[in-house]
N, C-alpha and C positions, 0 to 999 in steps of 0.2 A: 670678550668674543668667544672663548673657550667654553663658556658654560651655557651660551646658545647653541651649539654645535652639539653637546651632548644632551639636551632637550631634544633636539630634532633628531638625534639618532634614536632617542626612547619612542619618540612619536613614530617615527618610522619603523622600529621594532613591533611596538604594538598593533600599528596598523597591519602590518604583515600577519602577523599572528590572528588579528581577529580575521583576516580577509580569508586565512586558512580555514578557519572553524567555520565561517560564512560559507565558502565552496564546499566543505563537507558536509556542513548541514544542508544545502540546497541541492547538493547531489542524493541525499538519501531521502530528502523530500519526494524529489522526482520521483526515485524507485519506490517510495511508499505508495506515492499517489498512482503510480503504475500498476501497482499490486493491487490496488483498490478497484481499478476499471477492470484488470482481469478478473477478481474475485466477484464482481458485479456482473460479468459477461457469462461467467460459469453459471452462477446465481440462476440467473436470468434463462438461460440454455435450459438447465435442469426443471425450473417450473414450467417452462415450455413442455420439456419431455413429459413431466407428468400430466401435464394438461391432455395431450395426446392421448396417452395412457389409458387416461379416465374416459377418453370419449370413443375407446373400442368397444365392439359389441362383446359380453362375456363369452368366453370359449375362445376368443381369438388366441391362435397359438403366438407366444412371444418369445425372441431369441435374444441372447445379450452375447455381444460380441466378447470372445475372450481371445486374444491373440489372433491368429489368422481361422479359428471356428468358430461356428455360431453355437451355443448351447439352447435348448428348450429350457425356459426359466419361468417359473409362476410369477403373475402380475405382483402378487404380494410381496417377494422375494425383491422383486425390481421396485417396487415403490417404497420398501423399508431401506433399500440401498441408496436410493433418492433421498428420502427424508434424512437420513443421516449425512450425507452429502450436503445437505440445505443447512443443516447443523454446524457443519465444519464453516461453511461460507460466513453463516452468521458471527460466529465466532471468530472468525477471522477478520471479519469486517470491523467488531468491537477494538479488536487489539491494533489493526491498522489505523483506524480513527484515533484511537488515542495515540499514537505514534507520532502521526499526522500533526495532530496537534500539539504535542510535543515540539516537534519538528519546526511549525510555524514559528511559535515562540521564540526556540533558538535563533530562527532567521530574524526575526524583529530585534531581538535582543543584541546580535552582531550588528545590524542596521543602527540600531541608535548609540550603539559604542563607538561605530565609526564617524556619525553625525557628530558625537560628543567630542571626539578627536580633532576632527574637521573645525570645529567651534573655537576648541583652545588654541589651535596653531595658528 
């Protein structure tokens, strides 16, 4: 009888540990998915801005917001900044996709472990 109780306690401990890992991985996965969505939103906004700038007639005065003031800025400089930002977005997307893939596998691993423990019990 005492041996059966020990096994149950071991199962309970293992389940609690796996549940903790599962919750942490799930939270991180949710955060990464939010960051991916925000990154995609920022990328799309920059692409639209770049398209609008390309549609402007040559010689149109362009201004860049800096704090509370607007500074006259050449279109080449604005486009270079947008291109740089788009490269950062692509890099972030790649890194976040890798992290998301890893976290999905972690969540799946925890689910499998919990299933295995449920079958053993």
